[in-house]
N, C-alpha and C positions, 0 to 999 in steps of 0.2 A: 271811587271817588269817581262820582258822578255831577255832568253839569248840568246847570238851573240859568233857564232866562228869566231876565229882568228887565222892565224898560223904566231909563231914565232919564232923569226932570226932562229933559229937551224930545223926548217918546219912541230913543232911539236903545230898541230890545236889543239886554247887548246880554249875555253867554258867561257866570263864574260859574269855577271849580272853587268846589264844598272838600274838604274832607270829612274822614266818619265820623267825626266829634261831633264839629260841628254839623255834619249829616243830625245824629241824633238831639238834638241843641233847635236843631231852627227850631218847631215846631210852637219851641215855647220862646220865639226867639217878636213873634209881634202882639202891639198892646191891641186890649179890643176896641181902643180907639181907632190902629191903624186898619184892623184889621171891617172896623165897620163904616171908613175910605175905602178902604178895594171890593165891599159888599160895593156897596153902592156904584161906583164903576161899574161896579160889573150891570148891572142893575140897570142901566140908565145909558149906556155903555158914550158916558161922557165923562172925563176927565176935571173935578175944578180945581186944580193946579194950574194947567195950561190952557182948562177954559175952552176947550175943541171937545170935538170929537174926540170916541180912538178908533183907533185906523184896526183892519183887521187882528193882524203880528199882533196888535197891546193888549185886545183883550183877549187873545189863546194863551200870553207869554202870564196877564194877574188873573187864567186860570185857571192854570199851573200853581204859580202863585199860590195861589187860594187853595186847593186840595192840600199843597201839600205844607198853610200853615193850618190848618184843621186837624181837631181830634175824630171829627166825622168822619165814617168811613162813604159817609151819600157823597161828597165834596158840593161840581156844582150843584150838580141836583137840588140839593139849599135850593138853588135861588134862582135856575131855571125847574125846576120840576121841580114841588115844594111841594106838595098832593102823595108826592112821592119817599113820603122822608119822616111823615106826620108830621104835619106843618098847613098851617088854613090854606087854602088856591092863591090869597095875594099877602103875604108874609108882609112882616116891618120890617125893613131892614133889620131892625135889634132883637127882633124872635126865630127870623137865621143864626148871626152871630151869635145866639146865647144857642142857636141849639149844636150847630158846631164848634165853637169853645168847649163846649160839654160834650161831644159826644155823647157815646150807646152808653145806655148806662148798665155793665155788665149781673148777669141775672144768676145767686148769690142761692139758688131755691137750687140747683143742680145736687 
């Protein structure tokens, strides 16, 4: 079993333990809308739910959550270094989320 950190509604960092089966399906549990909200929070360092800036711990926890919720191996580079993963310099949140959900296409020419 692994532990994951998450931020609750009060902004507290929480530690959660998941079984292997939950861990395997975790990437499929976040909706596009939730991923958009998460990406916006990471891009702006602002939590629109609590209407305040994120702390460093909250940012770190959200970055981990983003990495664990997407299909793309680039992780948070999609947000902070988009040009390294094939996105334009200033991508929209929708471009980031679309690529994050899609992942990297497999090369079938091998």
